[in-house]
TIMI-291644 format. One line per field, with one value per residue: residue number from 1; x, y, z of N, C-alpha, C, O, CB in turn. Coordinates in steps of 0.1 Angstrom, whole numbers, plus 5000, padded with zeros to 4 digits. Glycine has a CB too. Example, Ala and Ser with C-alpha at 12.3 -4.5 7.8 and 13.67 -1.06 7.14 Angstrom:
! TIMI-291644
num c(1  2)
nxx c(5132  5128)
nyy c(4943  4978)
nzz c(5078  5071)
caxx c(5123  5137)
cayy c(4955  4989)
cazz c(5078  5071)
cxx c(5132  5129)
cyy c(4967  5000)
czz c(5078  5079)
oxx c(5142  5134)
oyy c(4967  5011)
ozz c(5085  5080)
cbxx c(5113  5141)
cbyy c(4955  4994)
cbzz c(5090  5057)
! end
This chain:
! TIMI-291644
num c(1  2  3  4  5  6  7  8  9  10  11  12  13  14  15  16  17  18  19  20  21  22  23  24  25  26  27  28  29  30  31  32  33  34  35  36  37  38  39  40  41  42  43  44  45  46  47  48  49  50  51  52  53  54  55  56  57  58  59  60  61  62  63  64  65  66  67  68  69  70  71  72  73  74  75  76  77  78  79  80  81  82  83  84  85  86  87  88  89  90  91  92  93  94  95  96  97  98  99  100  101  102  103  104  105  106  107  108  109  110  111  112  113  114  115  116  117  118  119  120  121  122  123  124  125  126  127  128  129  130  131  132  133  134  135  136  137  138  139  140  141  142  143  144  145  146  147  148  149  150  151  152  153  154  155  156  157  158  159  160  161  162  163  164  165  166  167  168  169  170  171  172  173  174  175  176  177  178  179  180  181  182  183  184  185  186  187  188  189  190  191  192  193  194  195  196  197  198  199  200  201  202  203  204  205  206  207  208  209  210  211  212  213  214  215  216  217  218  219  220  221  222  223  224  225  226  227  228  229  230  231  232  233  234  235  236  237  238  239  240  241  242  243  244  245  246  247  248  249  250  251  252  253  254  255  256  257  258  259  260  261  262)
nxx c(6463  6479  6505  6516  6519  6494  6494  6502  6512  6521  6536  6527  6530  6557  6562  6549  6563  6588  6581  6573  6597  6614  6601  6607  6635  6641  6633  6606  6590  6598  6620  6600  6577  6543  6529  6503  6470  6460  6437  6438  6462  6456  6437  6453  6474  6458  6453  6447  6439  6452  6476  6488  6492  6510  6532  6538  6546  6569  6585  6586  6600  6625  6633  6626  6602  6581  6555  6528  6503  6469  6456  6465  6479  6496  6518  6550  6578  6611  6642  6668  6698  6731  6725  6706  6720  6736  6717  6709  6732  6734  6712  6721  6742  6728  6715  6736  6750  6768  6800  6819  6846  6846  6835  6855  6876  6870  6869  6896  6907  6895  6894  6921  6930  6911  6919  6945  6938  6924  6945  6961  6943  6939  6934  6937  6910  6899  6908  6895  6873  6884  6897  6876  6861  6879  6881  6856  6856  6865  6845  6819  6797  6763  6753  6763  6758  6759  6786  6799  6792  6806  6832  6835  6834  6857  6864  6843  6847  6872  6864  6847  6864  6880  6876  6860  6828  6816  6833  6829  6802  6803  6820  6805  6784  6797  6805  6782  6772  6793  6790  6766  6772  6791  6775  6761  6778  6800  6816  6834  6838  6858  6882  6880  6880  6893  6891  6912  6927  6929  6947  6975  6969  6954  6974  6990  6974  6971  6997  6998  7007  7002  7009  7017  6994  6976  6989  6987  6959  6955  6968  6953  6928  6933  6940  6916  6897  6907  6903  6875  6866  6875  6858  6834  6836  6835  6809  6793  6799  6790  6764  6755  6758  6739  6746  6747  6741  6716  6730  6753  6742  6732  6755  6765  6747  6740  6749  6727  6693  6695  6704  6692  6714  6721)
nyy c(7757  7744  7755  7737  7704  7681  7675  7646  7635  7630  7651  7677  7706  7708  7697  7714  7738  7729  7725  7751  7765  7753  7761  7789  7789  7777  7796  7799  7815  7847  7873  7896  7888  7877  7852  7827  7832  7823  7808  7798  7783  7765  7750  7740  7725  7708  7708  7719  7754  7762  7747  7759  7785  7780  7771  7793  7811  7799  7801  7829  7835  7823  7840  7838  7848  7878  7890  7909  7932  7944  7964  7950  7931  7901  7872  7877  7871  7874  7891  7869  7864  7862  7866  7850  7826  7834  7837  7811  7798  7812  7802  7776  7781  7791  7769  7754  7740  7750  7762  7790  7786  7772  7791  7811  7796  7795  7822  7828  7816  7829  7858  7869  7866  7882  7906  7908  7909  7933  7951  7949  7959  7984  8020  8056  8065  8049  8056  8075  8061  8040  8055  8069  8047  8037  8059  8061  8041  8052  8069  8078  8052  8040  8016  7981  7967  7987  7995  7972  7973  7996  7987  7967  7978  7984  7959  7954  7974  7967  7943  7952  7965  7945  7934  7912  7902  7880  7872  7894  7892  7869  7876  7896  7880  7863  7883  7891  7869  7866  7889  7886  7864  7875  7894  7876  7860  7875  7890  7910  7935  7953  7940  7922  7935  7966  8001  8012  7990  7982  7996  7989  7970  7985  8003  7986  7979  8004  8008  7991  7965  7934  7908  7916  7928  7906  7890  7908  7908  7882  7879  7897  7886  7861  7868  7880  7859  7839  7851  7854  7827  7817  7832  7821  7795  7797  7808  7787  7767  7778  7781  7755  7746  7759  7783  7808  7836  7862  7887  7884  7880  7906  7920  7913  7926  7954  7990  8005  7997  7966  7964  7951  7936  7950)
nzz c(7189  7218  7240  7258  7274  7288  7324  7342  7366  7400  7409  7401  7401  7399  7374  7358  7362  7351  7323  7316  7321  7302  7279  7280  7280  7256  7238  7230  7245  7247  7262  7279  7269  7274  7295  7288  7302  7337  7336  7310  7311  7331  7316  7295  7308  7322  7351  7384  7393  7415  7414  7391  7400  7421  7406  7390  7411  7420  7397  7395  7419  7413  7393  7367  7358  7359  7378  7372  7385  7382  7355  7323  7336  7346  7340  7331  7310  7321  7314  7309  7326  7341  7367  7376  7379  7400  7420  7423  7432  7457  7470  7474  7492  7514  7523  7532  7513  7497  7500  7514  7509  7484  7466  7468  7457  7430  7424  7427  7405  7383  7387  7389  7362  7350  7360  7348  7321  7322  7327  7304  7286  7294  7291  7288  7290  7309  7333  7350  7358  7374  7394  7406  7416  7435  7452  7463  7482  7505  7515  7539  7549  7546  7555  7562  7538  7519  7522  7513  7487  7478  7483  7465  7440  7425  7416  7399  7380  7369  7357  7338  7320  7311  7286  7280  7279  7290  7311  7326  7334  7348  7370  7382  7391  7409  7428  7438  7451  7470  7485  7498  7513  7530  7544  7558  7575  7585  7612  7618  7599  7593  7597  7578  7552  7541  7532  7506  7500  7475  7461  7453  7433  7415  7407  7393  7372  7359  7352  7332  7335  7332  7344  7370  7378  7380  7399  7422  7424  7431  7455  7471  7470  7483  7509  7518  7514  7530  7556  7556  7553  7578  7594  7586  7595  7622  7625  7614  7633  7657  7650  7647  7672  7685  7699  7689  7698  7706  7709  7694  7669  7665  7665  7639  7624  7603  7608  7602  7590  7572  7538  7507  7484  7451)
caxx c(6471  6485  6520  6521  6513  6487  6502  6496  6520  6518  6544  6521  6536  6571  6562  6544  6576  6598  6576  6574  6611  6618  6596  6615  6649  6641  6629  6592  6585  6610  6619  6590  6564  6533  6524  6488  6464  6459  6426  6444  6472  6448  6431  6464  6481  6447  6456  6439  6444  6462  6489  6494  6497  6523  6543  6541  6552  6583  6592  6589  6611  6637  6637  6622  6589  6577  6541  6522  6489  6461  6453  6476  6488  6500  6531  6558  6591  6621  6655  6677  6712  6738  6721  6699  6730  6741  6707  6709  6743  6731  6703  6729  6749  6718  6712  6748  6755  6779  6808  6827  6859  6843  6834  6868  6885  6866  6873  6910  6910  6890  6896  6935  6930  6904  6929  6955  6933  6921  6958  6965  6933  6938  6937  6934  6896  6895  6914  6886  6864  6891  6900  6863  6858  6888  6878  6843  6859  6868  6834  6811  6787  6750  6750  6772  6755  6764  6800  6803  6790  6817  6845  6836  6833  6869  6864  6834  6853  6882  6857  6841  6874  6888  6873  6853  6816  6813  6840  6823  6789  6807  6825  6794  6776  6804  6805  6768  6772  6802  6785  6755  6779  6798  6765  6756  6788  6811  6815  6843  6840  6870  6893  6878  6884  6893  6894  6925  6935  6930  6956  6985  6962  6950  6986  6995  6966  6974  7010  6995  7015  6993  7013  7017  6980  6971  6995  6981  6945  6955  6972  6942  6917  6937  6939  6902  6891  6912  6897  6861  6865  6876  6845  6823  6838  6829  6795  6787  6800  6781  6750  6752  6757  6729  6751  6748  6731  6711  6739  6762  6735  6731  6769  6766  6737  6746  6746  6713  6686  6703  6699  6695  6723  6717)
cayy c(7746  7749  7755  7727  7691  7679  7669  7634  7631  7635  7663  7685  7719  7707  7695  7727  7746  7723  7728  7765  7769  7748  7771  7802  7787  7773  7808  7799  7827  7855  7883  7906  7883  7874  7838  7826  7835  7812  7800  7790  7774  7754  7742  7733  7715  7700  7708  7730  7767  7762  7742  7769  7796  7776  7770  7808  7817  7793  7807  7843  7836  7820  7850  7836  7855  7889  7890  7923  7932  7954  7964  7944  7923  7887  7867  7881  7865  7884  7889  7859  7867  7853  7869  7838  7816  7838  7834  7797  7796  7818  7793  7765  7786  7793  7755  7748  7730  7756  7769  7802  7782  7769  7803  7817  7789  7799  7836  7828  7811  7838  7873  7873  7867  7894  7918  7908  7914  7948  7958  7949  7967  7997  8031  8067  8066  8040  8061  8082  8050  8033  8064  8071  8035  8037  8071  8058  8032  8060  8077  8072  8043  8040  8002  7972  7964  7999  7994  7961  7977  8004  7979  7957  7985  7982  7946  7955  7982  7959  7933  7959  7969  7934  7931  7900  7904  7868  7872  7905  7887  7859  7883  7903  7870  7860  7893  7892  7857  7869  7900  7880  7855  7884  7899  7865  7855  7884  7896  7921  7939  7960  7930  7915  7943  7980  8010  8015  7978  7979  8006  7982  7964  7996  8008  7976  7981  8017  8006  7981  7954  7923  7898  7922  7929  7892  7887  7917  7904  7869  7882  7904  7876  7851  7873  7883  7846  7832  7857  7850  7813  7815  7837  7811  7783  7801  7810  7774  7760  7784  7779  7741  7744  7768  7793  7821  7843  7874  7898  7881  7883  7920  7924  7911  7935  7967  8000  8008  7985  7959  7966  7939  7941  7949)
cazz c(7194  7230  7242  7268  7275  7301  7334  7347  7376  7414  7412  7391  7401  7394  7360  7351  7362  7341  7309  7313  7320  7289  7268  7281  7276  7242  7230  7226  7251  7248  7272  7278  7264  7285  7295  7288  7315  7346  7331  7298  7316  7337  7306  7288  7316  7329  7365  7391  7393  7426  7408  7382  7409  7427  7396  7387  7422  7419  7386  7398  7429  7407  7384  7352  7355  7367  7378  7373  7389  7376  7340  7316  7345  7342  7343  7320  7310  7324  7306  7315  7327  7351  7381  7380  7384  7413  7430  7426  7441  7470  7477  7479  7504  7525  7528  7536  7503  7490  7510  7510  7502  7470  7459  7468  7448  7417  7422  7426  7392  7373  7388  7385  7347  7346  7363  7338  7309  7323  7326  7290  7278  7300  7283  7297  7292  7321  7346  7359  7364  7385  7405  7413  7424  7447  7461  7470  7493  7517  7519  7549  7544  7553  7560  7558  7524  7512  7524  7505  7472  7476  7483  7453  7428  7418  7409  7388  7369  7362  7349  7326  7310  7307  7272  7278  7285  7298  7323  7335  7340  7359  7381  7389  7398  7421  7438  7445  7461  7481  7493  7506  7523  7540  7553  7567  7585  7589  7625  7618  7585  7591  7596  7565  7540  7544  7521  7501  7498  7460  7455  7445  7421  7406  7401  7383  7360  7353  7345  7320  7339  7334  7354  7383  7382  7383  7412  7432  7427  7437  7469  7477  7472  7493  7523  7521  7514  7542  7567  7555  7556  7592  7600  7583  7603  7636  7623  7613  7645  7667  7646  7649  7687  7691  7708  7682  7706  7700  7709  7683  7656  7664  7661  7625  7617  7599  7617  7600  7584  7561  7525  7498  7474  7438)
cxx c(6479  6499  6525  6513  6505  6496  6495  6504  6516  6526  6539  6528  6550  6571  6558  6556  6586  6593  6577  6588  6617  6614  6603  6629  6651  6637  6615  6585  6598  6609  6609  6576  6556  6529  6509  6483  6463  6448  6431  6453  6466  6443  6442  6470  6471  6450  6447  6446  6455  6476  6496  6499  6510  6535  6548  6550  6567  6591  6595  6600  6624  6641  6634  6610  6588  6562  6536  6508  6482  6459  6467  6485  6489  6513  6539  6572  6602  6633  6664  6691  6718  6734  6713  6708  6734  6730  6706  6720  6741  6722  6710  6736  6740  6715  6724  6754  6766  6787  6815  6840  6858  6842  6847  6877  6882  6871  6888  6915  6906  6894  6911  6936  6922  6912  6939  6950  6929  6933  6962  6955  6932  6942  6933  6919  6891  6900  6904  6877  6871  6893  6887  6859  6866  6884  6865  6845  6860  6857  6826  6800  6774  6747  6762  6771  6761  6780  6805  6802  6802  6830  6846  6835  6845  6869  6855  6839  6863  6875  6851  6850  6883  6886  6865  6840  6812  6820  6833  6810  6793  6811  6814  6785  6783  6805  6792  6768  6781  6797  6774  6761  6785  6786  6759  6765  6798  6807  6823  6846  6853  6882  6891  6883  6882  6894  6908  6933  6936  6941  6968  6981  6959  6963  6992  6987  6969  6988  7009  7004  7006  6997  7013  7002  6973  6977  6989  6967  6946  6959  6960  6931  6920  6935  6924  6895  6895  6905  6881  6858  6865  6863  6833  6824  6832  6814  6788  6787  6790  6766  6746  6751  6746  6733  6753  6737  6726  6721  6749  6755  6734  6745  6771  6756  6744  6742  6732  6707  6694  6696  6701  6704  6718  6724)
cyy c(7752  7748  7743  7714  7689  7672  7657  7628  7636  7648  7673  7699  7719  7705  7707  7736  7742  7727  7743  7770  7765  7757  7783  7799  7784  7785  7809  7811  7835  7866  7893  7900  7878  7859  7839  7828  7821  7802  7791  7780  7762  7744  7734  7722  7705  7698  7719  7743  7769  7758  7752  7780  7793  7776  7785  7813  7811  7799  7822  7844  7832  7829  7849  7844  7867  7890  7904  7922  7943  7953  7959  7936  7909  7884  7870  7875  7876  7881  7880  7865  7859  7856  7857  7827  7820  7835  7819  7793  7800  7808  7781  7769  7786  7779  7747  7738  7737  7764  7782  7798  7778  7781  7810  7810  7793  7813  7837  7824  7823  7853  7877  7875  7879  7906  7919  7913  7929  7956  7960  7957  7981  8008  8043  8069  8058  8046  8067  8071  8043  8042  8067  8060  8034  8048  8068  8048  8040  8069  8070  8063  8042  8026  7993  7968  7975  7998  7984  7966  7987  7997  7969  7965  7984  7969  7946  7963  7974  7949  7940  7964  7957  7930  7918  7901  7892  7868  7883  7900  7877  7866  7890  7893  7866  7870  7894  7881  7860  7879  7894  7871  7864  7890  7888  7861  7864  7891  7909  7926  7947  7951  7922  7922  7958  7988  8011  8002  7975  7987  7999  7976  7974  8001  7999  7977  7993  8016  7996  7969  7942  7913  7904  7924  7916  7888  7895  7912  7891  7871  7888  7894  7865  7856  7875  7869  7839  7837  7853  7836  7810  7820  7827  7799  7786  7802  7796  7766  7765  7781  7765  7738  7751  7779  7806  7829  7856  7886  7896  7884  7899  7926  7923  7920  7948  7978  8006  7996  7980  7961  7953  7944  7940  7938)
czz c(7206  7230  7250  7267  7288  7310  7340  7358  7390  7417  7401  7390  7395  7379  7352  7351  7352  7327  7306  7312  7307  7278  7268  7275  7262  7232  7226  7233  7253  7258  7269  7274  7276  7283  7293  7302  7324  7341  7319  7302  7322  7327  7299  7295  7322  7343  7371  7391  7404  7422  7400  7390  7416  7418  7392  7398  7422  7409  7388  7409  7423  7396  7370  7349  7364  7367  7381  7376  7381  7361  7333  7324  7340  7345  7330  7321  7312  7315  7315  7315  7338  7365  7386  7386  7398  7424  7433  7435  7455  7477  7482  7492  7516  7531  7531  7526  7495  7500  7505  7503  7488  7462  7457  7458  7433  7414  7420  7412  7381  7375  7385  7370  7343  7349  7353  7325  7310  7322  7311  7282  7283  7291  7291  7299  7305  7334  7355  7366  7376  7397  7413  7421  7436  7457  7469  7482  7506  7522  7530  7543  7553  7560  7556  7543  7515  7512  7514  7490  7469  7474  7471  7440  7419  7410  7397  7376  7361  7352  7336  7316  7306  7292  7269  7286  7294  7311  7332  7341  7351  7372  7389  7397  7411  7432  7445  7455  7473  7491  7503  7517  7534  7550  7563  7579  7591  7603  7627  7604  7583  7590  7583  7553  7544  7532  7518  7498  7483  7454  7447  7432  7411  7399  7390  7370  7352  7346  7334  7322  7342  7344  7368  7388  7387  7397  7424  7435  7434  7452  7477  7481  7483  7507  7527  7522  7527  7555  7568  7558  7571  7599  7598  7592  7617  7635  7623  7626  7656  7664  7649  7665  7693  7700  7701  7688  7700  7699  7697  7670  7654  7660  7646  7617  7613  7608  7614  7593  7573  7548  7517  7487  7460  7430)
oxx c(6484  6505  6536  6502  6509  6506  6483  6504  6508  6523  6548  6532  6554  6580  6563  6559  6592  6602  6581  6591  6624  6621  6606  6633  6662  6638  6611  6576  6607  6598  6608  6566  6561  6526  6503  6490  6465  6449  6428  6453  6469  6443  6440  6472  6475  6450  6441  6458  6465  6487  6508  6510  6519  6546  6559  6560  6576  6603  6605  6609  6635  6652  6638  6608  6593  6556  6540  6501  6489  6462  6478  6497  6482  6520  6536  6577  6601  6634  6667  6696  6712  6740  6712  6705  6735  6733  6704  6719  6745  6723  6707  6737  6744  6711  6724  6761  6771  6781  6817  6845  6867  6848  6850  6885  6891  6876  6893  6925  6913  6899  6913  6942  6927  6912  6943  6956  6931  6933  6967  6960  6925  6953  6925  6915  6880  6895  6904  6873  6865  6891  6888  6854  6861  6884  6864  6837  6857  6858  6826  6795  6775  6740  6770  6780  6767  6786  6815  6811  6808  6838  6857  6836  6844  6874  6858  6837  6863  6880  6850  6847  6892  6895  6864  6840  6805  6814  6831  6808  6786  6807  6813  6781  6777  6805  6792  6763  6777  6799  6773  6757  6784  6788  6754  6761  6803  6797  6821  6856  6858  6891  6901  6890  6872  6898  6917  6945  6944  6944  6971  6988  6962  6963  6997  6993  6971  6991  7019  7009  7001  6989  7009  6999  6966  6969  6986  6963  6937  6953  6957  6925  6912  6930  6921  6887  6886  6901  6876  6848  6858  6858  6824  6813  6826  6808  6778  6778  6784  6758  6735  6743  6742  6726  6760  6726  6732  6720  6753  6761  6736  6746  6778  6757  6754  6733  6726  6713  6698  6684  6711  6701  6710  6721)
oyy c(7762  7741  7739  7713  7695  7665  7657  7615  7646  7654  7678  7703  7728  7710  7709  7742  7750  7731  7746  7779  7773  7760  7789  7807  7787  7784  7818  7816  7832  7868  7898  7907  7876  7854  7849  7827  7810  7790  7779  7769  7750  7732  7722  7711  7694  7686  7727  7744  7777  7764  7754  7785  7801  7780  7787  7820  7819  7803  7827  7853  7837  7828  7857  7848  7867  7890  7910  7913  7950  7942  7964  7933  7905  7891  7865  7874  7886  7871  7883  7869  7851  7850  7854  7821  7812  7832  7816  7785  7794  7806  7776  7761  7782  7778  7735  7729  7731  7772  7783  7804  7780  7781  7815  7817  7795  7816  7844  7828  7825  7859  7887  7884  7886  7916  7930  7921  7936  7966  7970  7963  7989  8007  8041  8076  8061  8042  8064  8072  8041  8038  8069  8062  8030  8045  8071  8048  8034  8075  8058  8066  8044  8026  7997  7966  7972  8001  7986  7962  7986  7999  7964  7959  7983  7969  7941  7960  7975  7946  7934  7965  7959  7922  7914  7901  7894  7865  7881  7902  7877  7862  7889  7896  7865  7867  7898  7883  7857  7878  7899  7871  7861  7890  7891  7858  7861  7896  7917  7921  7946  7954  7918  7917  7963  7982  8011  8003  7966  7985  8003  7976  7972  8004  8003  7976  7993  8023  7993  7962  7940  7909  7897  7922  7916  7883  7889  7912  7889  7864  7883  7894  7860  7849  7872  7868  7833  7829  7850  7833  7803  7814  7825  7794  7778  7798  7795  7760  7757  7779  7762  7729  7749  7783  7815  7829  7860  7894  7906  7889  7903  7937  7931  7921  7952  7977  8013  7986  7987  7960  7946  7955  7931  7936)
ozz c(7206  7221  7249  7261  7298  7307  7342  7360  7391  7427  7393  7379  7388  7372  7341  7340  7345  7319  7295  7303  7300  7269  7258  7267  7255  7220  7219  7227  7261  7264  7258  7275  7287  7273  7296  7312  7319  7341  7317  7297  7320  7329  7296  7290  7327  7348  7364  7388  7403  7425  7401  7387  7417  7421  7391  7395  7425  7411  7384  7408  7428  7389  7361  7337  7376  7356  7391  7372  7374  7355  7335  7321  7330  7352  7319  7332  7306  7308  7326  7304  7344  7374  7398  7396  7407  7435  7445  7444  7465  7489  7493  7501  7527  7543  7532  7529  7486  7508  7493  7494  7480  7451  7447  7451  7425  7403  7412  7407  7371  7365  7379  7365  7333  7340  7349  7318  7300  7316  7307  7271  7277  7284  7301  7309  7310  7345  7367  7377  7386  7408  7425  7432  7447  7469  7481  7491  7517  7533  7531  7532  7565  7570  7547  7536  7505  7502  7507  7482  7458  7465  7469  7429  7407  7398  7386  7364  7349  7341  7326  7304  7298  7287  7258  7298  7304  7322  7344  7353  7361  7383  7401  7408  7421  7444  7457  7467  7484  7503  7514  7528  7546  7562  7574  7590  7602  7604  7635  7598  7571  7582  7577  7544  7549  7522  7527  7493  7480  7442  7436  7422  7399  7387  7380  7359  7340  7336  7327  7313  7353  7353  7377  7400  7396  7405  7434  7447  7443  7461  7488  7492  7490  7516  7539  7532  7534  7564  7578  7564  7577  7609  7606  7597  7623  7644  7629  7629  7663  7673  7654  7669  7705  7709  7706  7684  7690  7690  7691  7660  7643  7654  7640  7605  7620  7616  7623  7590  7564  7547  7519  7482  7457  7418)
cbxx c(6482  6480  6524  6520  6523  6475  6505  6495  6535  6521  6560  6506  6535  6579  6552  6532  6582  6599  6563  6567  6619  6614  6581  6615  6655  6632  6638  6584  6578  6613  6633  6595  6567  6521  6527  6484  6449  6456  6413  6451  6482  6437  6422  6474  6489  6445  6470  6437  6433  6458  6487  6483  6486  6520  6538  6528  6545  6582  6584  6576  6608  6636  6651  6619  6577  6584  6535  6524  6488  6466  6449  6484  6482  6497  6531  6560  6593  6625  6661  6676  6714  6753  6713  6691  6742  6743  6693  6710  6756  6724  6692  6739  6756  6706  6703  6747  6743  6774  6819  6830  6864  6831  6823  6874  6883  6851  6870  6917  6902  6875  6892  6946  6924  6890  6935  6961  6920  6915  6969  6964  6919  6946  6932  6939  6888  6901  6925  6877  6861  6905  6906  6853  6859  6903  6875  6833  6871  6879  6824  6804  6793  6738  6736  6772  6740  6759  6804  6795  6776  6819  6847  6824  6830  6881  6859  6821  6860  6891  6846  6833  6883  6886  6886  6861  6805  6816  6855  6819  6781  6818  6835  6785  6774  6819  6808  6757  6776  6816  6779  6745  6790  6805  6753  6753  6795  6814  6818  6855  6828  6873  6892  6863  6875  6903  6888  6933  6928  6917  6962  6991  6949  6943  6996  6995  6951  6975  7020  6998  7024  6991  7028  7024  6972  6975  7010  6981  6938  6966  6985  6937  6913  6952  6946  6896  6894  6927  6898  6856  6876  6888  6842  6824  6852  6836  6792  6793  6814  6784  6749  6763  6771  6719  6764  6746  6735  6699  6747  6768  6720  6726  6780  6765  6725  6741  6756  6711  6671  6704  6705  6681  6736  6719)
cbyy c(7741  7741  7767  7732  7679  7670  7680  7624  7634  7625  7659  7687  7726  7697  7684  7735  7745  7708  7723  7773  7762  7734  7774  7807  7776  7761  7808  7786  7824  7862  7889  7916  7870  7884  7830  7812  7841  7817  7808  7800  7780  7760  7751  7742  7722  7687  7710  7726  7778  7754  7729  7774  7799  7762  7763  7817  7813  7778  7806  7849  7826  7806  7852  7821  7846  7903  7880  7931  7935  7967  7978  7955  7922  7884  7851  7897  7858  7883  7903  7845  7882  7854  7882  7832  7816  7853  7838  7789  7802  7831  7788  7761  7800  7800  7748  7741  7725  7765  7760  7811  7771  7760  7812  7816  7774  7799  7845  7819  7798  7838  7877  7862  7854  7895  7916  7893  7906  7950  7951  7934  7961  7998  8032  8080  8062  8025  8072  8092  8040  8029  8077  8075  8023  8038  8084  8051  8024  8069  8081  8083  8029  8042  7997  7960  7963  8013  7990  7947  7985  8014  7972  7946  8000  7983  7935  7962  7994  7951  7926  7972  7980  7923  7929  7887  7907  7856  7876  7917  7879  7850  7893  7910  7858  7856  7906  7890  7844  7873  7910  7872  7847  7896  7903  7853  7844  7895  7886  7918  7948  7969  7919  7912  7940  7983  8023  8022  7967  7982  8016  7972  7957  8007  8011  7962  7981  8028  8001  7987  7957  7915  7893  7935  7935  7882  7889  7931  7902  7859  7891  7915  7869  7847  7886  7891  7838  7834  7873  7854  7805  7822  7850  7807  7779  7814  7818  7766  7761  7799  7782  7731  7748  7759  7788  7819  7846  7878  7898  7867  7877  7926  7916  7897  7938  7970  8010  8021  7988  7945  7978  7932  7933  7962)
cbzz c(7183  7241  7248  7283  7273  7299  7347  7336  7374  7424  7411  7394  7414  7401  7357  7359  7375  7343  7307  7324  7332  7287  7270  7296  7284  7239  7218  7229  7265  7234  7274  7268  7254  7284  7308  7282  7313  7361  7327  7287  7325  7346  7296  7283  7327  7321  7368  7406  7395  7438  7400  7372  7418  7433  7383  7384  7436  7418  7373  7403  7441  7401  7385  7349  7356  7362  7389  7360  7404  7379  7336  7310  7359  7328  7346  7319  7296  7339  7303  7309  7329  7349  7382  7369  7375  7412  7424  7413  7436  7468  7467  7467  7502  7520  7518  7549  7494  7478  7516  7522  7510  7469  7466  7482  7449  7415  7435  7436  7389  7374  7403  7389  7341  7354  7376  7336  7305  7337  7335  7284  7279  7313  7269  7290  7279  7320  7342  7351  7353  7379  7400  7403  7415  7443  7452  7459  7491  7515  7508  7558  7543  7543  7555  7566  7521  7518  7539  7508  7470  7486  7497  7454  7431  7427  7418  7393  7375  7372  7357  7331  7316  7315  7265  7282  7275  7290  7321  7327  7328  7354  7377  7379  7389  7417  7431  7435  7454  7476  7484  7498  7516  7533  7544  7559  7579  7579  7636  7626  7581  7603  7608  7562  7527  7554  7524  7512  7505  7454  7465  7454  7425  7414  7412  7389  7364  7364  7355  7306  7351  7321  7350  7384  7371  7372  7412  7427  7413  7430  7469  7468  7459  7490  7524  7509  7501  7544  7567  7542  7549  7598  7594  7568  7604  7641  7611  7601  7649  7668  7631  7643  7693  7698  7714  7666  7720  7708  7722  7683  7657  7677  7668  7621  7627  7584  7615  7591  7580  7564  7518  7492  7476  7431)
! end
C-alpha cells in the first residue's frame, strides 16, 4: 500500500510538496528515514519524474529533506527544528514582506525575559561561558559574518542558561534572522554594535539581578534596533530608487569573502 494519493491538479509539484511535508510533520517519515525512490514516487503520485524532482528540490531548499548522491543515495528526512522557521522568516525579509522593525519588536518582548531568567538561574558554572563569550567580542575578526557571530554569542549563552529550551530555540532563530539582515543592509557595523556593549548586561546576570538584566537587555536591543531600522530605511529607499551603486554595495561587503552564518 502506498504512502501518497495520486495527483490530479494543475499544481502538481505543489501538491506533491504538500503531501510529503504532511507525511513528515505527522511522523509517518521520521528524521533520518529515506523517502521512496523517484520511480516509486512517480508511480504513487501518478505524475512525471520532473514533477517529483521539482518537489524534492523545493523540500530540500526548505530544509525538510537532504539529498545524498552515490551509493545509498536518495532523499532523507532531516531533523526538524526552529531553524526552518528562521529560514522561512528570512525568505519573507528577502522579498520585503518582513521588516527589521517587526523582528526587533519580537526580540524586545522575548530577550529581556530570557535575560531575567538567565540571571535568576545563574550559578558559578556559567561564569566561564559568559566571560569567554564577552572576551571573543574583542578578538580580530575574519569577516563581518564572523564579527556578528562573536557579537551575538553572549545572547546565545544567556538563552542556554535561562532554563527554557523553547526560549533558547526561539532566540537562536531570531539571531540568525537578524544576522542575515545586518549583512544585507548595514553600512557601518561599528556604529551598529561594538565589542564590550554587553558588559552591563553580563554584570547584572552575574549579580543575579533579574530585573536589572531585563532592563539592560531592553536598552541594548532598543539602541541596536533603532540604528538597524534607520540603515534598512536608507537601503530600501536607495534600492527602490536604483541608486544603490556598486561602491555602496562594496562598502557593505565584508573585508574578506562573506560567510554564510551557521
